[in-house]
PDB file as gemmi writes it, atoms N, CA and C in Angstrom:
CRYST1    1.000    1.000    1.000  90.00  90.00  90.00 P 1                      
ATOM      1  N   MET A   1    -103.462   8.780 115.887  1.00  0.00           N  
ATOM      2  CA  MET A   1    -104.598   9.172 114.995  1.00  0.00           C  
ATOM      3  C   MET A   1    -105.809   8.515 115.478  1.00  0.00           C  
ATOM      4  N   LYS A   2    -106.833   9.225 115.555  1.00  0.00           N  
ATOM      5  CA  LYS A   2    -108.135   8.608 116.046  1.00  0.00           C  
ATOM      6  C   LYS A   2    -109.160   8.733 114.879  1.00  0.00           C  
ATOM      7  N   MET A   3    -109.586   7.546 114.533  1.00  0.00           N  
ATOM      8  CA  MET A   3    -110.490   7.330 113.305  1.00  0.00           C  
ATOM      9  C   MET A   3    -111.810   6.781 113.782  1.00  0.00           C  
ATOM     10  N   LEU A   4    -112.793   7.410 113.388  1.00  0.00           N  
ATOM     11  CA  LEU A   4    -114.269   6.767 113.578  1.00  0.00           C  
ATOM     12  C   LEU A   4    -114.669   6.421 112.178  1.00  0.00           C  
ATOM     13  N   ALA A   5    -115.399   5.377 112.124  1.00  0.00           N  
ATOM     14  CA  ALA A   5    -116.089   4.955 110.797  1.00  0.00           C  
ATOM     15  C   ALA A   5    -117.461   4.337 111.146  1.00  0.00           C  
ATOM     16  N   VAL A   6    -118.196   4.579 110.071  1.00  0.00           N  
ATOM     17  CA  VAL A   6    -119.636   3.910 110.150  1.00  0.00           C  
ATOM     18  C   VAL A   6    -119.819   3.141 108.741  1.00  0.00           C  
ATOM     19  N   THR A   7    -120.211   1.834 108.971  1.00  0.00           N  
ATOM     20  CA  THR A   7    -120.341   1.175 107.634  1.00  0.00           C  
ATOM     21  C   THR A   7    -121.809   0.751 107.549  1.00  0.00           C  
ATOM     22  N   SER A   8    -122.281   0.746 106.358  1.00  0.00           N  
ATOM     23  CA  SER A   8    -123.734   0.365 106.043  1.00  0.00           C  
ATOM     24  C   SER A   8    -123.749  -0.091 104.597  1.00  0.00           C  
ATOM     25  N   CYS A   9    -124.636  -0.942 104.307  1.00  0.00           N  
ATOM     26  CA  CYS A   9    -124.834  -1.346 102.835  1.00  0.00           C  
ATOM     27  C   CYS A   9    -126.386  -1.506 102.585  1.00  0.00           C  
ATOM     28  N   PRO A  10    -126.748  -1.510 101.387  1.00  0.00           N  
ATOM     29  CA  PRO A  10    -128.111  -1.659 101.113  1.00  0.00           C  
ATOM     30  C   PRO A  10    -128.866  -2.828 101.799  1.00  0.00           C  
ATOM     31  N   SER A  11    -128.264  -3.999 101.731  1.00  0.00           N  
ATOM     32  CA  SER A  11    -128.888  -5.182 102.418  1.00  0.00           C  
ATOM     33  C   SER A  11    -128.658  -5.258 103.869  1.00  0.00           C  
ATOM     34  N   GLY A  12    -127.616  -4.628 104.394  1.00  0.00           N  
ATOM     35  CA  GLY A  12    -127.304  -4.520 105.822  1.00  0.00           C  
ATOM     36  C   GLY A  12    -126.821  -5.864 106.367  1.00  0.00           C  
ATOM     37  N   VAL A  13    -126.224  -6.719 105.622  1.00  0.00           N  
ATOM     38  CA  VAL A  13    -125.880  -7.988 106.102  1.00  0.00           C  
ATOM     39  C   VAL A  13    -124.339  -8.104 105.954  1.00  0.00           C  
ATOM     40  N   ALA A  14    -123.860  -8.772 104.946  1.00  0.00           N  
ATOM     41  CA  ALA A  14    -122.444  -9.036 104.941  1.00  0.00           C  
ATOM     42  C   ALA A  14    -121.539  -7.932 104.626  1.00  0.00           C  
ATOM     43  N   HIS A  15    -121.664  -7.136 103.660  1.00  0.00           N  
ATOM     44  CA  HIS A  15    -120.720  -6.022 103.388  1.00  0.00           C  
ATOM     45  C   HIS A  15    -120.600  -5.016 104.495  1.00  0.00           C  
ATOM     46  N   THR A  16    -121.661  -4.783 105.252  1.00  0.00           N  
ATOM     47  CA  THR A  16    -121.630  -3.828 106.421  1.00  0.00           C  
ATOM     48  C   THR A  16    -120.475  -4.337 107.281  1.00  0.00           C  
ATOM     49  N   TYR A  17    -120.597  -5.599 107.623  1.00  0.00           N  
ATOM     50  CA  TYR A  17    -119.662  -6.224 108.582  1.00  0.00           C  
ATOM     51  C   TYR A  17    -118.268  -6.426 108.043  1.00  0.00           C  
ATOM     52  N   MET A  18    -118.284  -6.911 106.882  1.00  0.00           N  
ATOM     53  CA  MET A  18    -116.935  -7.143 106.146  1.00  0.00           C  
ATOM     54  C   MET A  18    -116.110  -5.808 106.150  1.00  0.00           C  
ATOM     55  N   ALA A  19    -116.891  -4.739 105.710  1.00  0.00           N  
ATOM     56  CA  ALA A  19    -116.124  -3.482 105.540  1.00  0.00           C  
ATOM     57  C   ALA A  19    -115.570  -3.044 107.001  1.00  0.00           C  
ATOM     58  N   ALA A  20    -116.555  -3.134 107.941  1.00  0.00           N  
ATOM     59  CA  ALA A  20    -116.005  -2.702 109.350  1.00  0.00           C  
ATOM     60  C   ALA A  20    -114.866  -3.419 109.733  1.00  0.00           C  
ATOM     61  N   GLU A  21    -114.807  -4.706 109.562  1.00  0.00           N  
ATOM     62  CA  GLU A  21    -113.584  -5.568 109.956  1.00  0.00           C  
ATOM     63  C   GLU A  21    -112.361  -5.120 109.089  1.00  0.00           C  
ATOM     64  N   ALA A  22    -112.546  -4.935 107.857  1.00  0.00           N  
ATOM     65  CA  ALA A  22    -111.404  -4.516 106.925  1.00  0.00           C  
ATOM     66  C   ALA A  22    -110.850  -3.192 107.349  1.00  0.00           C  
ATOM     67  N   LEU A  23    -111.776  -2.184 107.632  1.00  0.00           N  
ATOM     68  CA  LEU A  23    -111.228  -0.947 107.973  1.00  0.00           C  
ATOM     69  C   LEU A  23    -110.638  -0.868 109.310  1.00  0.00           C  
ATOM     70  N   GLU A  24    -111.165  -1.613 110.210  1.00  0.00           N  
ATOM     71  CA  GLU A  24    -110.705  -1.703 111.597  1.00  0.00           C  
ATOM     72  C   GLU A  24    -109.189  -2.345 111.511  1.00  0.00           C  
ATOM     73  N   ASN A  25    -109.098  -3.343 110.876  1.00  0.00           N  
ATOM     74  CA  ASN A  25    -107.739  -4.094 110.792  1.00  0.00           C  
ATOM     75  C   ASN A  25    -106.666  -3.120 110.000  1.00  0.00           C  
ATOM     76  N   ALA A  26    -107.137  -2.484 109.080  1.00  0.00           N  
ATOM     77  CA  ALA A  26    -106.284  -1.746 108.233  1.00  0.00           C  
ATOM     78  C   ALA A  26    -105.709  -0.498 109.051  1.00  0.00           C  
ATOM     79  N   ALA A  27    -106.640   0.067 109.865  1.00  0.00           N  
ATOM     80  CA  ALA A  27    -106.335   1.164 110.738  1.00  0.00           C  
ATOM     81  C   ALA A  27    -105.431   0.722 111.822  1.00  0.00           C  
ATOM     82  N   LYS A  28    -105.693  -0.400 112.399  1.00  0.00           N  
ATOM     83  CA  LYS A  28    -104.927  -0.857 113.488  1.00  0.00           C  
ATOM     84  C   LYS A  28    -103.507  -1.278 113.163  1.00  0.00           C  
ATOM     85  N   GLU A  29    -103.356  -1.705 111.821  1.00  0.00           N  
ATOM     86  CA  GLU A  29    -102.130  -1.917 111.302  1.00  0.00           C  
ATOM     87  C   GLU A  29    -101.186  -0.625 111.302  1.00  0.00           C  
ATOM     88  N   LYS A  30    -101.827   0.410 111.149  1.00  0.00           N  
ATOM     89  CA  LYS A  30    -101.100   1.695 111.183  1.00  0.00           C  
ATOM     90  C   LYS A  30    -100.899   2.277 112.588  1.00  0.00           C  
ATOM     91  N   GLY A  31    -101.458   1.502 113.544  1.00  0.00           N  
ATOM     92  CA  GLY A  31    -101.300   1.919 114.959  1.00  0.00           C  
ATOM     93  C   GLY A  31    -102.295   3.004 115.368  1.00  0.00           C  
ATOM     94  N   TRP A  32    -103.371   3.193 114.468  1.00  0.00           N  
ATOM     95  CA  TRP A  32    -104.369   4.178 114.843  1.00  0.00           C  
ATOM     96  C   TRP A  32    -105.395   3.683 115.687  1.00  0.00           C  
ATOM     97  N   ASN A  33    -105.932   4.506 116.648  1.00  0.00           N  
ATOM     98  CA  ASN A  33    -106.994   4.281 117.438  1.00  0.00           C  
ATOM     99  C   ASN A  33    -108.340   4.306 116.552  1.00  0.00           C  
ATOM    100  N   VAL A  34    -109.050   3.285 116.583  1.00  0.00           N  
ATOM    101  CA  VAL A  34    -110.246   3.158 115.644  1.00  0.00           C  
ATOM    102  C   VAL A  34    -111.467   2.595 116.363  1.00  0.00           C  
ATOM    103  N   LYS A  35    -112.606   3.122 115.895  1.00  0.00           N  
ATOM    104  CA  LYS A  35    -113.800   2.594 116.408  1.00  0.00           C  
ATOM    105  C   LYS A  35    -114.805   2.532 115.179  1.00  0.00           C  
ATOM    106  N   VAL A  36    -115.449   1.373 114.950  1.00  0.00           N  
ATOM    107  CA  VAL A  36    -116.331   1.229 113.811  1.00  0.00           C  
ATOM    108  C   VAL A  36    -117.772   1.011 114.221  1.00  0.00           C  
ATOM    109  N   GLU A  37    -118.546   1.803 113.918  1.00  0.00           N  
ATOM    110  CA  GLU A  37    -120.067   1.548 114.034  1.00  0.00           C  
ATOM    111  C   GLU A  37    -120.687   0.864 112.896  1.00  0.00           C  
ATOM    112  N   THR A  38    -121.461  -0.208 113.080  1.00  0.00           N  
ATOM    113  CA  THR A  38    -122.072  -0.844 112.027  1.00  0.00           C  
ATOM    114  C   THR A  38    -123.675  -0.422 112.042  1.00  0.00           C  
ATOM    115  N   GLN A  39    -124.214  -0.218 110.835  1.00  0.00           N  
ATOM    116  CA  GLN A  39    -125.677   0.070 110.682  1.00  0.00           C  
ATOM    117  C   GLN A  39    -126.190  -0.904 109.755  1.00  0.00           C  
ATOM    118  N   GLY A  40    -126.524  -2.014 110.295  1.00  0.00           N  
ATOM    119  CA  GLY A  40    -126.798  -3.278 109.442  1.00  0.00           C  
ATOM    120  C   GLY A  40    -128.276  -3.726 109.865  1.00  0.00           C  
ATOM    121  N   SER A  41    -128.447  -4.962 109.387  1.00  0.00           N  
ATOM    122  CA  SER A  41    -129.859  -5.609 109.556  1.00  0.00           C  
ATOM    123  C   SER A  41    -130.160  -5.734 111.133  1.00  0.00           C  
ATOM    124  N   TYR A  42    -129.153  -5.604 111.988  1.00  0.00           N  
ATOM    125  CA  TYR A  42    -129.372  -5.741 113.454  1.00  0.00           C  
ATOM    126  C   TYR A  42    -129.586  -4.247 114.020  1.00  0.00           C  
ATOM    127  N   GLY A  43    -129.589  -3.244 113.190  1.00  0.00           N  
ATOM    128  CA  GLY A  43    -129.578  -1.886 113.670  1.00  0.00           C  
ATOM    129  C   GLY A  43    -128.315  -1.417 113.972  1.00  0.00           C  
ATOM    130  N   ILE A  44    -128.213  -0.312 114.829  1.00  0.00           N  
ATOM    131  CA  ILE A  44    -126.921   0.242 115.082  1.00  0.00           C  
ATOM    132  C   ILE A  44    -126.139  -0.531 116.185  1.00  0.00           C  
ATOM    133  N   GLU A  45    -124.905  -1.001 115.737  1.00  0.00           N  
ATOM    134  CA  GLU A  45    -124.078  -1.732 116.840  1.00  0.00           C  
ATOM    135  C   GLU A  45    -122.797  -0.938 116.910  1.00  0.00           C  
ATOM    136  N   ASN A  46    -122.159  -1.156 118.181  1.00  0.00           N  
ATOM    137  CA  ASN A  46    -120.938  -0.444 118.489  1.00  0.00           C  
ATOM    138  C   ASN A  46    -121.078   1.095 118.308  1.00  0.00           C  
ATOM    139  N   ARG A  47    -122.166   1.649 118.735  1.00  0.00           N  
ATOM    140  CA  ARG A  47    -122.500   2.930 118.598  1.00  0.00           C  
ATOM    141  C   ARG A  47    -121.374   3.977 118.973  1.00  0.00           C  
ATOM    142  N   ILE A  48    -121.164   5.004 118.174  1.00  0.00           N  
ATOM    143  CA  ILE A  48    -120.096   6.025 118.329  1.00  0.00           C  
ATOM    144  C   ILE A  48    -120.966   7.120 119.202  1.00  0.00           C  
ATOM    145  N   GLU A  49    -120.292   7.420 120.303  1.00  0.00           N  
ATOM    146  CA  GLU A  49    -120.940   8.430 121.105  1.00  0.00           C  
ATOM    147  C   GLU A  49    -120.273   9.778 120.900  1.00  0.00           C  
ATOM    148  N   LEU A  50    -120.991  10.889 121.333  1.00  0.00           N  
ATOM    149  CA  LEU A  50    -120.555  12.395 120.940  1.00  0.00           C  
ATOM    150  C   LEU A  50    -119.138  12.545 121.675  1.00  0.00           C  
ATOM    151  N   GLU A  51    -118.842  12.070 122.694  1.00  0.00           N  
ATOM    152  CA  GLU A  51    -117.532  12.364 123.361  1.00  0.00           C  
ATOM    153  C   GLU A  51    -116.465  11.717 122.494  1.00  0.00           C  
ATOM    154  N   GLU A  52    -116.781  10.633 121.758  1.00  0.00           N  
ATOM    155  CA  GLU A  52    -115.771   9.969 120.900  1.00  0.00           C  
ATOM    156  C   GLU A  52    -115.619  10.833 119.632  1.00  0.00           C  
ATOM    157  N   VAL A  53    -116.729  11.509 119.203  1.00  0.00           N  
ATOM    158  CA  VAL A  53    -116.556  12.184 118.028  1.00  0.00           C  
ATOM    159  C   VAL A  53    -115.699  13.516 118.338  1.00  0.00           C  
ATOM    160  N   ARG A  54    -115.888  14.103 119.402  1.00  0.00           N  
ATOM    161  CA  ARG A  54    -115.033  15.279 119.814  1.00  0.00           C  
ATOM    162  C   ARG A  54    -113.539  14.933 119.727  1.00  0.00           C  
ATOM    163  N   ASP A  55    -113.195  13.678 120.033  1.00  0.00           N  
ATOM    164  CA  ASP A  55    -111.709  13.523 120.097  1.00  0.00           C  
ATOM    165  C   ASP A  55    -111.254  12.841 118.752  1.00  0.00           C  
ATOM    166  N   ALA A  56    -112.106  12.634 117.844  1.00  0.00           N  
ATOM    167  CA  ALA A  56    -111.663  11.954 116.548  1.00  0.00           C  
ATOM    168  C   ALA A  56    -110.883  13.031 115.705  1.00  0.00           C  
ATOM    169  N   ASP A  57    -109.895  12.468 114.840  1.00  0.00           N  
ATOM    170  CA  ASP A  57    -109.265  13.290 113.795  1.00  0.00           C  
ATOM    171  C   ASP A  57    -110.179  13.477 112.540  1.00  0.00           C  
ATOM    172  N   PHE A  58    -110.927  12.402 112.301  1.00  0.00           N  
ATOM    173  CA  PHE A  58    -111.688  12.337 111.139  1.00  0.00           C  
ATOM    174  C   PHE A  58    -112.707  11.152 111.268  1.00  0.00           C  
ATOM    175  N   VAL A  59    -113.664  11.204 110.306  1.00  0.00           N  
ATOM    176  CA  VAL A  59    -114.674  10.162 110.329  1.00  0.00           C  
ATOM    177  C   VAL A  59    -114.846   9.601 108.842  1.00  0.00           C  
ATOM    178  N   LEU A  60    -114.802   8.376 108.722  1.00  0.00           N  
ATOM    179  CA  LEU A  60    -115.055   7.625 107.460  1.00  0.00           C  
ATOM    180  C   LEU A  60    -116.361   6.976 107.396  1.00  0.00           C  
ATOM    181  N   LEU A  61    -117.173   7.375 106.373  1.00  0.00           N  
ATOM    182  CA  LEU A  61    -118.499   6.847 106.256  1.00  0.00           C  
ATOM    183  C   LEU A  61    -118.631   6.076 104.884  1.00  0.00           C  
ATOM    184  N   THR A  62    -119.337   4.965 104.840  1.00  0.00           N  
ATOM    185  CA  THR A  62    -119.611   4.404 103.612  1.00  0.00           C  
ATOM    186  C   THR A  62    -120.769   5.128 102.932  1.00  0.00           C  
ATOM    187  N   LYS A  63    -120.820   5.204 101.741  1.00  0.00           N  
ATOM    188  CA  LYS A  63    -121.736   6.045 101.016  1.00  0.00           C  
ATOM    189  C   LYS A  63    -122.805   5.272 100.224  1.00  0.00           C  
ATOM    190  N   ASP A  64    -122.929   4.133 100.371  1.00  0.00           N  
ATOM    191  CA  ASP A  64    -123.995   3.409  99.478  1.00  0.00           C  
ATOM    192  C   ASP A  64    -125.372   3.650  99.968  1.00  0.00           C  
ATOM    193  N   ILE A  65    -125.700   3.915 101.192  1.00  0.00           N  
ATOM    194  CA  ILE A  65    -126.904   4.355 101.614  1.00  0.00           C  
ATOM    195  C   ILE A  65    -126.849   5.304 102.722  1.00  0.00           C  
ATOM    196  N   ALA A  66    -127.850   6.156 103.037  1.00  0.00           N  
ATOM    197  CA  ALA A  66    -127.648   7.231 104.070  1.00  0.00           C  
ATOM    198  C   ALA A  66    -127.279   6.601 105.375  1.00  0.00           C  
ATOM    199  N   ILE A  67    -126.355   7.302 106.082  1.00  0.00           N  
ATOM    200  CA  ILE A  67    -126.041   6.956 107.443  1.00  0.00           C  
ATOM    201  C   ILE A  67    -126.856   7.514 108.353  1.00  0.00           C  
ATOM    202  N   LYS A  68    -127.387   6.777 109.310  1.00  0.00           N  
ATOM    203  CA  LYS A  68    -128.374   7.221 110.379  1.00  0.00           C  
ATOM    204  C   LYS A  68    -127.606   8.186 111.335  1.00  0.00           C  
ATOM    205  N   GLU A  69    -128.267   9.225 111.795  1.00  0.00           N  
ATOM    206  CA  GLU A  69    -127.733  10.006 112.952  1.00  0.00           C  
ATOM    207  C   GLU A  69    -126.206  10.691 112.348  1.00  0.00           C  
ATOM    208  N   GLU A  70    -126.188  11.114 111.100  1.00  0.00           N  
ATOM    209  CA  GLU A  70    -124.908  11.566 110.518  1.00  0.00           C  
ATOM    210  C   GLU A  70    -124.626  12.968 111.150  1.00  0.00           C  
ATOM    211  N   GLY A  71    -125.601  13.611 111.569  1.00  0.00           N  
ATOM    212  CA  GLY A  71    -125.447  14.975 112.214  1.00  0.00           C  
ATOM    213  C   GLY A  71    -124.456  14.938 113.412  1.00  0.00           C  
ATOM    214  N   ARG A  72    -124.227  13.841 113.947  1.00  0.00           N  
ATOM    215  CA  ARG A  72    -123.287  13.718 114.989  1.00  0.00           C  
ATOM    216  C   ARG A  72    -121.785  14.197 114.620  1.00  0.00           C  
ATOM    217  N   PHE A  73    -121.619  14.042 113.311  1.00  0.00           N  
ATOM    218  CA  PHE A  73    -120.177  14.273 112.819  1.00  0.00           C  
ATOM    219  C   PHE A  73    -120.004  15.622 112.326  1.00  0.00           C  
ATOM    220  N   THR A  74    -120.952  16.511 112.403  1.00  0.00           N  
ATOM    221  CA  THR A  74    -120.922  17.842 111.860  1.00  0.00           C  
ATOM    222  C   THR A  74    -119.651  18.445 112.386  1.00  0.00           C  
ATOM    223  N   GLY A  75    -118.845  19.051 111.563  1.00  0.00           N  
ATOM    224  CA  GLY A  75    -117.572  19.739 111.916  1.00  0.00           C  
ATOM    225  C   GLY A  75    -116.471  19.080 111.816  1.00  0.00           C  
ATOM    226  N   LYS A  76    -116.552  17.651 111.741  1.00  0.00           N  
ATOM    227  CA  LYS A  76    -115.317  16.730 111.533  1.00  0.00           C  
ATOM    228  C   LYS A  76    -114.981  16.515 110.050  1.00  0.00           C  
ATOM    229  N   PRO A  77    -113.740  16.296 109.703  1.00  0.00           N  
ATOM    230  CA  PRO A  77    -113.559  16.011 108.371  1.00  0.00           C  
ATOM    231  C   PRO A  77    -114.228  14.565 108.020  1.00  0.00           C  
ATOM    232  N   ILE A  78    -114.839  14.512 106.888  1.00  0.00           N  
ATOM    233  CA  ILE A  78    -115.608  13.430 106.651  1.00  0.00           C  
ATOM    234  C   ILE A  78    -115.067  12.858 105.362  1.00  0.00           C  
ATOM    235  N   ILE A  79    -114.775  11.525 105.326  1.00  0.00           N  
ATOM    236  CA  ILE A  79    -114.221  10.842 104.089  1.00  0.00           C  
ATOM    237  C   ILE A  79    -115.356   9.836 103.741  1.00  0.00           C  
ATOM    238  N   ARG A  80    -115.796   9.886 102.460  1.00  0.00           N  
ATOM    239  CA  ARG A  80    -116.722   8.747 102.112  1.00  0.00           C  
ATOM    240  C   ARG A  80    -116.182   7.744 101.066  1.00  0.00           C  
ATOM    241  N   VAL A  81    -116.603   6.606 101.303  1.00  0.00           N  
ATOM    242  CA  VAL A  81    -116.031   5.552 100.341  1.00  0.00           C  
ATOM    243  C   VAL A  81    -117.235   4.529 100.147  1.00  0.00           C  
ATOM    244  N   GLY A  82    -117.141   3.835  98.994  1.00  0.00           N  
ATOM    245  CA  GLY A  82    -118.014   2.894  98.751  1.00  0.00           C  
ATOM    246  C   GLY A  82    -117.814   1.617  99.671  1.00  0.00           C  
ATOM    247  N   VAL A  83    -118.978   1.007 100.107  1.00  0.00           N  
ATOM    248  CA  VAL A  83    -118.709  -0.261 100.962  1.00  0.00           C  
ATOM    249  C   VAL A  83    -117.852  -1.370 100.293  1.00  0.00           C  
ATOM    250  N   ALA A  84    -118.111  -1.561  99.013  1.00  0.00           N  
ATOM    251  CA  ALA A  84    -117.263  -2.513  98.418  1.00  0.00           C  
ATOM    252  C   ALA A  84    -115.761  -2.192  98.384  1.00  0.00           C  
ATOM    253  N   ASP A  85    -115.621  -0.972  98.168  1.00  0.00           N  
ATOM    254  CA  ASP A  85    -114.048  -0.459  98.144  1.00  0.00           C  
ATOM    255  C   ASP A  85    -113.524  -0.618  99.591  1.00  0.00           C  
ATOM    256  N   ALA A  86    -114.292  -0.367 100.554  1.00  0.00           N  
ATOM    257  CA  ALA A  86    -113.826  -0.654 102.024  1.00  0.00           C  
ATOM    258  C   ALA A  86    -113.523  -2.017 102.272  1.00  0.00           C  
ATOM    259  N   VAL A  87    -114.275  -2.965 101.682  1.00  0.00           N  
ATOM    260  CA  VAL A  87    -114.008  -4.331 101.925  1.00  0.00           C  
ATOM    261  C   VAL A  87    -112.831  -4.833 101.184  1.00  0.00           C  
ATOM    262  N   LYS A  88    -112.571  -4.346  99.895  1.00  0.00           N  
ATOM    263  CA  LYS A  88    -111.578  -4.871  99.099  1.00  0.00           C  
ATOM    264  C   LYS A  88    -110.286  -4.034  99.095  1.00  0.00           C  
ATOM    265  N   LYS A  89    -110.427  -2.756  99.482  1.00  0.00           N  
ATOM    266  CA  LYS A  89    -109.145  -1.962  99.408  1.00  0.00           C  
ATOM    267  C   LYS A  89    -108.848  -1.054 100.640  1.00  0.00           C  
ATOM    268  N   ALA A  90    -109.368  -1.680 101.749  1.00  0.00           N  
ATOM    269  CA  ALA A  90    -109.165  -0.931 103.049  1.00  0.00           C  
ATOM    270  C   ALA A  90    -107.728  -0.527 103.353  1.00  0.00           C  
ATOM    271  N   PRO A  91    -106.716  -1.307 103.131  1.00  0.00           N  
ATOM    272  CA  PRO A  91    -105.354  -0.775 103.411  1.00  0.00           C  
ATOM    273  C   PRO A  91    -104.961   0.405 102.507  1.00  0.00           C  
ATOM    274  N   GLN A  92    -105.327   0.349 101.226  1.00  0.00           N  
ATOM    275  CA  GLN A  92    -105.097   1.413 100.332  1.00  0.00           C  
ATOM    276  C   GLN A  92    -105.880   2.690 100.824  1.00  0.00           C  
ATOM    277  N   ILE A  93    -107.122   2.510 101.143  1.00  0.00           N  
ATOM    278  CA  ILE A  93    -107.842   3.722 101.638  1.00  0.00           C  
ATOM    279  C   ILE A  93    -107.203   4.348 102.881  1.00  0.00           C  
ATOM    280  N   ILE A  94    -106.803   3.571 103.680  1.00  0.00           N  
ATOM    281  CA  ILE A  94    -106.085   4.035 105.014  1.00  0.00           C  
ATOM    282  C   ILE A  94    -104.850   4.758 104.620  1.00  0.00           C  
ATOM    283  N   GLU A  95    -104.080   4.074 103.636  1.00  0.00           N  
ATOM    284  CA  GLU A  95    -102.890   4.768 103.145  1.00  0.00           C  
ATOM    285  C   GLU A  95    -103.118   6.180 102.563  1.00  0.00           C  
ATOM    286  N   GLN A  96    -104.115   6.209 101.673  1.00  0.00           N  
ATOM    287  CA  GLN A  96    -104.365   7.594 101.089  1.00  0.00           C  
ATOM    288  C   GLN A  96    -104.915   8.572 102.155  1.00  0.00           C  
ATOM    289  N   ILE A  97    -105.536   8.188 103.188  1.00  0.00           N  
ATOM    290  CA  ILE A  97    -105.998   9.098 104.140  1.00  0.00           C  
ATOM    291  C   ILE A  97    -104.795   9.534 104.863  1.00  0.00           C  
ATOM    292  N   GLU A  98    -103.822   8.698 105.107  1.00  0.00           N  
ATOM    293  CA  GLU A  98    -102.663   9.010 105.952  1.00  0.00           C  
ATOM    294  C   GLU A  98    -101.853  10.112 105.131  1.00  0.00           C  
ATOM    295  N   LYS A  99    -101.674   9.813 103.919  1.00  0.00           N  
ATOM    296  CA  LYS A  99    -101.029  10.813 103.018  1.00  0.00           C  
ATOM    297  C   LYS A  99    -101.571  12.144 102.968  1.00  0.00           C  
ATOM    298  N   LYS A 100    -102.863  12.094 102.866  1.00  0.00           N  
ATOM    299  CA  LYS A 100    -103.700  13.452 102.807  1.00  0.00           C  
ATOM    300  C   LYS A 100    -103.554  14.188 104.175  1.00  0.00           C  
ATOM    301  N   LEU A 101    -103.568  13.549 105.206  1.00  0.00           N  
ATOM    302  CA  LEU A 101    -103.536  14.159 106.630  1.00  0.00           C  
ATOM    303  C   LEU A 101    -102.138  14.623 106.819  1.00  0.00           C  
ATOM    304  N   LYS A 102    -101.100  14.131 106.221  1.00  0.00           N  
ATOM    305  CA  LYS A 102     -99.713  14.625 106.494  1.00  0.00           C  
ATOM    306  C   LYS A 102     -99.382  15.947 105.688  1.00  0.00           C  
ATOM    307  N   LYS A 103    -100.339  16.155 104.574  1.00  0.00           N  
ATOM    308  CA  LYS A 103     -99.974  17.405 103.834  1.00  0.00           C  
ATOM    309  C   LYS A 103    -100.336  18.688 104.604  1.00  0.00           C  
TER     310      LYS A 103                                                      
END                                                                             
């Protein structure tokens, strides 16, 4: 499974990075290939490139503020979660995604 994610929060500080770490760890626990781009106070970091989008099974985006350059993900299944949920419930989110993808 190849997952891409973009995290961002209104202040662009702690939650952006905490969500990125939580999602990455939860996905890796499942053995998934994962890349997380952060859009925080330092701008876009760990940028997701178009060739990575082509190979991804889905994209997870936090929904608290608009994601920059979201058009890159057109045509891919997109899952949106709140950044606080990503921080607190990443394993459960990944579990739900896995169940939906198996159907």
